[in-house]
Every structure is written in C-alpha cells, then in structure tokens.
N, C-alpha and C positions, 0 to 999 in steps of 0.2 A: 487502616490504622485505628479509626474510630471504633469499629467493632471489636478489634483485638484488645485495645487498652481500655476503652470506655470513656465516657464524658463525665467530668466532674461539674463543670459550669459552662454556661454560654452567656457571654456579654453581647448585647445588641445595642448599637447606637444608631439612632435615626435622627436626621435633621428635622427640627421643628417645622420649617417651611415645607419640607417634603411630606411629613406626616400630616400636616394640616391640609395640604393640597390633595393628598391621597384620600383623606376622609371626605373632603368636600366633593371630590369627583367620584366617590364610592368606587375606588380603583380595585375592588376586591374580586370582581367578576372574572373568572377564568384565568387569574394570574397566579404566579408562583407564590411561595411562602413569604418571600420578602415583601411583596406588594401587600399581602394580607397583614404582615407585621406593621408596615407603615400605616395602613388604613386604621388598624386597631389602636396604634399609638396615637394617631390623630383623634380618634374617637375619645380616648381616655383624656387627652389634653383638652379637648373641647368640653368634656364633662367637668373637668376641674376648673376651667376658666370661664365657663358660660354665665355663671350667676353674678359675676362682678366685673364691671367695666374696666377697672384698673388691672385685674388679672387677665382680662381678655387680650390685653396688649402683648402678652407672652406669645400668643399664637402668631403674632406678626413678626416675630424675630426672624432674621434671615440666616443667622449663624449659630443659633442655639441648637442643642441636641437633647434628645430624650434617651436615657440609658436604662435598660432593664437587664437584670441578671437573673438567670434561672440556675439554682444550685440543687444538686441531688447529693445527699450524704450517703456514705457507705452502708449505713444500716437500713436505707430505704428498700422497699420491695424491688425484686428483680425486674418486674414489669415496668416500674417507674424508671429505673435506670435504663432499660431498653428503649423506653419512649424518648428519653432525653438523647440517647444515641441516634435514634431515628430523626429527631428534630435537627440535630447537629448535621447529619448527612444531608437532609433537605436544604438547610441553609447553605452549606458548603457547595452544593451542586447548583444552587440558584444563581443564574447569571446576573440578576439584579441586586443580589446581596452585596453591599459594598463596605459595610463597617461592622464587623463582628469579630469576636475572639472566642474560640472554642478551647477550653482548658481540659486536657485529658487527665485521667485518674493517676497517671504515673507521676504527676506533680512537676514534670519537666517540660512536657510538650504542649505547645499551643499552636492552633491553626488560625491564621488571620486571613481576611479576605484578600489582602495583597500578596499572600504567599501561596494561594491555592494554585498548584501547577501539576502537570503530569510529566513524567520523565521515563526514559528507557535507556538502559546502557546497551551499547552495541560494541562489538569487537571489530576493529579495523586492523588490517595487516600493516605493519610498519615497513617503510621503504626508505632507507637512508635518512633516518631521523625525521621522517615525515609520514604522512598517510596519503593515500590516493584520494584526490578530490572527487573523482567519479564514485569511489566506494562510499565516501561520506555522503554524497548527494543521494546515492541509491538507498543507503540506510535511512536517511531522513524521509525520502519519498515513501519507503516501505512503512515507516512508523506513521506518517501522515495518513496513509491508506488504512492502517489498523485503527487509528483513532476515528476516522470517518466511518468505517464499517461498524464499529461498536457504538456509534452515536455520541462520542465524547466531543466531537467538533462537527460543525456544519461547513462544508466547502461551497 
C-alpha cells in the first residue's frame, strides 16, 4: 500500500526517557531503524538541554515525548518521495517501532503502529449455517506456515 499510494508524512513520537536512555547507552549499534531514531532523538534532546541546568531537567521526564514529522510535498523530486516511502516501510516493519503514524498521499489512509497487521481471506465451505472447525484450523495452520516461510513471523 505504501508503494502504491505513496507517503505524504511520517509522524514519529519517542518517549523522552526512552530517547535519553538510548542515547546514553548508544543503542545504535546493529539495531533497527526505531532504535536509531530513539538514539538520535536522545542526542538532539541532549544537545538542546546540555548547556542549561534548568533545561537539563527535561531529559529526566518520565512521560514526555519528542515528536518529529517528516513531510514531503507533491512538487518534491521523485527520489525524495521514494526515500520517504522507503523510510515508512522500514519503520512499519520494525518490531521495536511503537508510536508512529504514516500518512499516505490519498489523504484518507493512515498507518499506525497499533494497526500494523497481516491478513488473508480464505474460503471455507458452509455446512448448515456453520463451517467446519477442522477446515478453519487447517486454513489458519496453512497461513501460519506461509508467514513463517516468508519471514514475516518467527515461530
């Protein structure tokens, strides 16, 4: 869907405490995109607050968030739009990414961390206003094997 429609904007929210911890631990090595986002948000927050003791207290917040939005307008270069699409795909696929909203170019569709899911429709034969439990389980087992085989889940 991201490739077909294109991404207009990505909103990323990272907890201040998580960002600060990621930066202190330098959690960037060998991690996914979301860990790199947290680390760099932490670095930015540290740069903003490091020179002033009063501002430094912001990094100690337990419930605050840092929000960054990346927007690409219609008139931007195709390569820029494709890069934002790629970033959106990486974020959506990262298991650690837990607070983002991807706004697609159609203006109607958003993808949120809590909504990322995979589905498959299967056809089951009806039997007297019901379906066979065995057929349903077989279909779910088959789907589970497909997802495992193509690397979408780890069993």
